[in-house]
C-alpha positions in Angstrom: 115.3 85.9 91.5 114.0 85.2 94.9 114.5 82.8 97.6 111.7 81.0 98.0 110.5 78.5 100.9 111.4 75.3 98.8 115.0 76.6 98.1 115.0 77.0 102.1 113.9 73.6 102.5 116.8 72.1 100.0 119.7 74.0 101.7 118.9 72.5 104.8 118.3 69.0 103.5 121.8 69.4 101.3 123.9 71.6 103.8 122.7 69.9 107.5 121.7 66.2 106.0 117.9 66.5 107.2 115.4 64.3 105.4 113.0 66.7 102.9 110.3 66.0 105.9 112.3 67.3 108.5 113.6 70.2 106.4 110.2 71.3 106.0 109.2 71.2 109.7 112.4 73.1 110.7 111.3 76.0 108.2 107.5 76.0 109.2 108.6 76.0 112.7 110.9 78.7 112.4 108.3 80.7 110.6 105.4 80.1 112.8 107.6 81.7 115.6 108.5 84.5 114.0 104.9 85.2 112.8 103.6 84.2 116.6 106.0 87.0 117.8 105.4 89.4 115.6 101.5 89.4 116.0 102.2 90.0 119.6 103.6 93.1 118.9 107.0 91.7 119.8 110.3 92.7 117.6 112.2 89.7 116.3 116.3 90.2 116.5 118.2 87.6 114.7 122.3 88.3 115.5 124.1 89.6 112.4 121.3 89.5 110.0 118.7 91.9 111.3 115.8 92.7 113.3 112.1 93.0 112.0 109.9 95.2 114.1 106.2 95.8 114.8 104.7 99.5 114.2 101.6 100.6 114.4 100.6 103.5 112.1 97.9 106.1 112.5 95.0 106.9 110.8 95.4 108.9 107.5 93.7 110.7 104.8 93.6 108.7 101.4 92.0 108.7 98.0 89.6 106.0 96.1 91.7 106.2 92.6 88.4 105.2 90.8 86.3 108.1 92.0 88.9 110.6 93.2 86.7 110.5 96.5 88.6 111.5 99.7 88.5 109.1 102.2 89.7 108.2 106.0 92.0 105.0 106.0 92.1 103.0 109.2 95.5 102.6 111.4 97.3 99.5 110.7 100.1 97.5 112.4 103.0 97.3 109.9 106.3 95.0 109.8 109.8 96.2 108.9 113.3 95.3 108.6 116.1 96.7 109.2 119.4 94.6 108.4 122.5 94.3 110.9 125.9 96.3 110.0 127.6 93.0 109.5 124.9 92.3 106.8 124.8 95.6 105.2 128.8 95.4 105.2 128.7 92.2 103.5 126.1 93.5 101.0 127.8 96.3 100.1 131.5 94.9 100.0 130.9 93.3 96.2 130.1 96.6 95.0 
């Protein structure tokens, strides 16, 4: 099961005591800040959680699966995530 935006809003509502509307505003604002930062090509580091990194991928050779035709795919930017050592340790404690 995945953690959804609605789950995050409910958690803030229950744990912090903000109204559902304010909780939704907090989550939306946080996500907008993260998106804007990544769009600008900057990394986002959240201590104790991890780092979102923007990487540039170059052009590469690909293939159309329907026709088998070779083609060149344009370069693009992708976001990768590296979890912090603390988070990794917590994840592996339960094994």
